[in-house]
N, C-alpha and C positions, 0 to 999 in steps of 0.2 A: 416499631422493635426497640427504639432507643425508649422511650418510655415502659413499653411492657420488660425489657430486661434492662437493670440496673447496672452501673457502672462496676459493681461488685463481684457480679455474676462471670461466669467464662463465654456466655452466650451474646454479652455486649459487644458488639462489631466497632472496632477501635477506628474506623473513617465511612464519611459513605463509597465510598470503591467497595470496602470490605458488605457495605450496606446493600448495595446492589446487585452482589454477586447469587444469594440466596435465590433473591427473586427471580433471575433470568434464568437460574439452575433450576428452579421449580417449574416457571415456563417452559423449559424447554423441554423438560423430561414430560410435562402435563401435556405438551405439542405430539411428543415421539408416542406418547402412549395412546391418545388418540387417532393416530396417525395408522399405526399398526395393529388397532385393534379395528379399524374400517375394514377391516378386508379378511376373514376368517381364515383363508387361504395363507395370506400372506403372513398371519400372526403362527401357523403351524411352519411357516418357514423359518421366522426367525428364531424360532426355539431349536431347529438345527443349526441354524448359521450362531445365534448365541453358544450351543454348546461346543460347536466344532471351532468359536474361536478361544473359550475358555480351554480346552486342548492345545489349541498352537499355540497359545499365549502359555503354556508352562513348557511348550517347547520352546519358546525363547523367541516365537514368531509375529510378527505384525501384518493381521489382517484386515483391510480396509478393501469394502466393494462398496459399488453405484449400484441403486435401483431400489425394491418395495424392502429389502431385508439391511438398507444403508445405515439407518441408526443401529442397529441391533451387532453389525459389522463391525461396526467404529472401534479402533481400538490403541492403545496408550506402546509405546515400542516398552517393550521388559527395562532401557535401561532409565526411562524415565520415570517411571513405576515402582522403583527402587532408589530412585533417586531422593538426596538429601530436600530437593526444592519440592519434588511431589509429597514427600512425606510433611514439611510444612505447610505446604498449600492445606494438605487433608487435615491436618491437627489445628487449624486456624480456629479462631473464635465466629469467622463468618464459616465457615464448613459444619460445625456445630449448631450453628442457628438453621444452617441449611438441611440437616439430618431433621433437626426438631419439626422445622416446617413438613419438611418431605413425610415425617412419620404423620404427622396431623393429618396431611390432605390425606395418606392412603387411608386412615380409621375415619373417617368423618360419616362413613356410614356404615358402621359396624354396626349391627344388631347388639342390645341389652340383653338380650334372652340370654347369651352365651357366656358360659363363666370365663372366668379372670383367664385361665390356661389357653382356653380355646381361642379367647379375644385376641391373645397375644398369638397364637399360631398366623389366625385369619390377619393380624394384623401386619405380621412380618411377611407371611404370602403377597399380599397383597402392595406392602411398599415394594417389596423386590420384580409385583411385577409390572409397576410407575416407573424402575429404574430399569425394566427392559428384560428380565428373566419371566421364565413361562412355570417355574420352579422354583424349590425352596434350598435346593442342591447347592448356592453358592449362599455366601453372609452378604450383609446387608454392608458393611467395610467395604468390601470390595466390590457391590454391585456400585455406591456409592464413587468410590472412585474410578471407579471405572465412565461414570456418565460425569463426574467431572471433568477428566479429559477429553472426554465426546464434547463435550460444554465447550472448554476453552478452545477449540479446534474447530468448533464450527458456528462460533458466532461471530458476529460484524462489528466492525467501528462505522458506526456514523459518522458522516463526515458533509457538509455544508460545501456551498456552491464554492468557496476557497478551497475546498477539499480542506477544512480544518476539522479534526475530531469534536464531537460533542456529544455520541457518547455512543452505546455498544445495544445490540440487538440479536434478537432472533427469529431465524429465518427459514424453516426447516425444509422448505422449496430446494429455493440459491444454496443450500449446504449440498446438494446434492453434487452440484458441480466439482468436476475433479481442477487440479492445478495444470497451469502449463506457464513455461516462462516464455511462450511464444501465443498468448493468450488469444481468442476470438469476440470474448466479451468481455467489458467492465462495468463493475457494477456504479448506479448511481443512486441517490434516493429525494422522494421527493417528499419535501418535508411541510407539515400542517402549516397555514399562514393564516391569518385574517382579515375580508380585505375592510371589514372597518369594524368598530371596537363594539359595537349593536351585537352583530354576527358572528365573533369569533370560530372562524370556520378551520379550526384546527384539527387535526388528525395525527393518529400515531404515523411515524415515521417509514414510507412505500418505499421498497426497495425492488430498483427495475434491473434488470440484466438487459443491455443493451449489445448488438453485433458493434466490434468498434473496427472492422474488417470484413468485408464480401467471403463469407462460409462455402464451403463447397458441401453437396448434397452427400449427406452421411458424414457428414463431420462433428467427432464429438463437441459439444459448450465445453469451454473451457475458462479461467479466469485467471489471473495473479496471486499467490497467497501474499507475496512477496514484492517490496522494489525492485519493481526492474533497470534502475539506472548502476545496480549492482551486477559484478564482474561476477562470472558463472560460479565461483569460486566459494565467495559470497553468499551468494543467494541459497545455494547448497546445502551450506552449514547452517544458514538460520533454517531452513525448512527441514533440516534434519532435527535442530533443537527446537522448534518449536511446534514440527507436524509428525515430526518421527520417521521420514521416509527420505531417502534419495534422490532428488529430481533427475531424471531422465529424458527430461524431453528433448524435443530439435534444437531448442535454442542451448542447451546445456551439452551439447556432442559439436564436437568439432568441426566447423565448417556448416554446422547444421543454418544458421542462421548467416547470410553476406550481405555488405550494402557497397554499394561502388561507391569510388572516391577517386580521386585524380592518383595519378599513378606517381607523381613526385610529391613527395610527404609536405615538400613545403606550402602545398597549395589546398593542404588539408584545412586551412586556418577559417576557420568562418566560410568553407565553402558549403554547408547546407543550406546556410540563410541566404546566401550569393544564389544557391542555384534557384532557391523557391521565388523570389524576390524576379528575377530573369521569367520565371515559369510562366508568371502571374503577367507581365508586361508580353508573352508571348515570345522572349527571345528574338526582338531586333532590334538589339543590338549586336551589330555586326563585331566580335572580338573572335579570336583561333580560342575553339575548346579546348581545353586540359583531355590526355588520355584520361581514359576512367578503367579502375580495373577492379574488381571484385575481392571485398577483405574481409577476411572475418570479424565476426561482430567485437569477440573479447581483444582482437590481436587491436581493433583500432579500440576501442576505450579501455587496454591497458599494455597499452602494444609501446618499446622501446628500442633503440638501436645503441649498442655500447654502451650499454650497463647492465652489470650483474647486479643479483639479489640484494648482495648487500648495500650495492650503490645506490638501490633504488628503496632498499628499508631508511637506508641515512635520511635521505629525500623526504620520506615520511615523516620519521620522528623528528627532525627540524622542523620540517612544516606543523606538527600536531603540538611542537614548544612555543614558536611565532604566535602562534593561534592563542595558544593561554594567555602567551602576555598583552596579547592583544586585546582578549578577555578583561585581563585584571585592569588595562587602562580604559576600558570603557568603563567599569565598575566606578572608577576613581572619577571619571571626566576626562578624561584626558582623550580627547577626541584625534588628535594629530600624534598621538602615541600609538592609537587604533589602529588608523589606517595606514600607519607606515609599517607595522610588524606585519598586516593580512597583506600587502603591500610588497614585501618582502619573502612569502611565504608562498605568492603566487609566481616573484619572478627567483623560486627554487627549481618550478618544473620547466619554465619556461626559455630559462639561460640556460645554457651549456659551454662551458669553458673550453669549445672545439674538438679535433678528433672524428668530430662526424657523431656526437654523443647528442640524443634527443631522448625526448618523449611526449608520447601522443599529443595534441591537446585536446584530446577527449580522453584526457587522463580522469580513471575516478574520484583522485581527491583532490585534485585540483580543482573540479567540478564545485566541491563539498567548499574547498578554500573560496573560489569565485561568489557563491552565494552568500558567506559571509561577508564578501567583502563588499557587496552589491546592498546589502542591508546598512552595511555603515555606510558608507556613499550616500545613500538615500537619506540615509535621520540626519546629516551634516550639509544634505543640499548640495552633494557636485554632481549635478543632474548631466553633465556632459561624459565624465568617468564611468556614471553608474551606465549610461547609454552601451558603453564599451563591453562594463563585465556583461550585460544581460546578455549580448550580440552574443558572445562566448556563451552563454548557459543556454540559449534558445537552439545552438550548433550543437551543442552536445546533446541536449535531449533528441533532436532530431535525430540525431546519431542511435540513441539510446532506445529509441521510442520505433525505430524506423521500421522492425516485423508487426509492430502493432498499429499503425500508420494513424489513431484516433488517440489521445491520453491524455486528460483532463489537467496532468500539472504542463503539457506542451500549451494547452491551451492558453492557460493563466498567467505563462509565462510570455508567451509573444501578446497577451493583453497588456501586461505590465510594462513592454517594450513598446509596443503602440504609442502609451502614453507618455515613456518616456522623449522619444522622438517626438511627440506635440510638446512634449516640455521643454525641450531642447529648442523647438523652432521657436515660441515666443521669448526667449532669451535672445538667439542669435539665428538669424536664418543664413542656412548654407549646408553643405554639408560639412559631416563630425569629424573628417580626419582628409589627408590628403589622398589626390586619386579617388574617392569615394565618386558613383555614379548617379545619385540619387539624391535630391532635396531629402532636408529631415523630414517635411509634408505629406511626400509622397512615400516617406519612407514608413512612416505612420500609418496611412492608409494602406502599404502591404501589410503590414502588422496585423492591421488590426482584419483586413479581409482573410489570411490566414488562418486567424487567432476563431474568428466567427465561422469557418468552416469546423475546426477541430471542436469548438465546443455546444456549435449546435450537433453534435452526436453526444458529446460524453456531458453537456448536461441539458441538453433538449432544446425545439427552437423556440419552446414558451419561459425559457430561465431568463430572469430581468439582466443578467449581465450578455446576454444574447443580444436581446430587444437593444441595449446599450451601445453594444458594437456595432450596428444595423446603421444607429443615429451616426454614433461616432466614425463611420464611414460616407453617411450622408453629409455629414458637415463639414470634412475634410477638404481643405480647396488647394488644390493642385497651382503651385506657382507657374 
């Protein structure tokens, strides 16, 4: 397209990202067209659904259904379609290219014996059908706008084994899955690889839908459209902004998702990590067990005591200022300044001035700062301090994903923790902190074992990282 459209024309895409939109959008609609036309009865139903959606849309309602008429019923909320962001996307050069390509695709089979007027009418009708309409009662502009929003809400970000995004794809069948903040499925991708240069056995990424926990008979399959490490308010806001609906799943309801934690708040520190390590060893260590209580997941992740909203907001604001300063020191190559400011940011959440004031150790913003601090510590070779931060991060994720049971980020962080334990063991054998019960080598094996359990589900038993974990477990010799 960059060769076809000179830079002086409005149809020239300004970036590789814009280049990709028309291709993906055309693929999305082509698959939709084939799927809907595979069954004449379904096509008739789609006509009724499309017309009903149009009427509901005019009334300011949002209609999204799942099933044979899924594609036709995909609808952007009125707030989005009339927003400046939507208008900008619709009027972009990428969308101009998309319209041009879809028009060419629609008229590919046009007969030359028709008059120009007839050909134009036939082309418009064909184009509307590809966009999901069965009559010319609507304009192509509205059809494109609806299809664009449907595409944006139903394409998938493709990730590799490290859960890093490497592209986007269109998977119509997987798009049938609805959202839940307490999902029973996760998505993973089987990427094409070459066993040898001669074979080059590459293939497009294959999306796999995997059960992340036991699923009851008759239970609807679902996966999450947002980061599950966010609190309910943040998840609902993002879903409303990106998908146009207010989530009211079981986790978004107060008391819907509970987690067992020690009754004494001071025992929450690293509790999930200690609990799992003890469980792996068969609870052979004789010591008093803490009294456990069921806590709402949001209360565990955003709970506080003695702090009002203004005080919490002040802590978050000061933390962000310190993080910005840390980034400036990083750019300037001042490692000490970067680490100092990140440590101060963590202390804002963990140090209280007395009076019974405290924030949960699983506080979401604290988790974010710890991730930045861990990255800085690793970059500067401070392994023992990195171990401490990674332990806190794993404990946070164990709480945030407790209702999911198996999550790829949890497995990857446990893998990192196992590596850090192993690296620290080579530097100084013994426990990391006073009162620790396990040697670093034993901790390494426990972390690897937990990571393998999770990643066998999230990545697959044949994944290279899972096989490496198995080797690490076998090679770890306990003292």
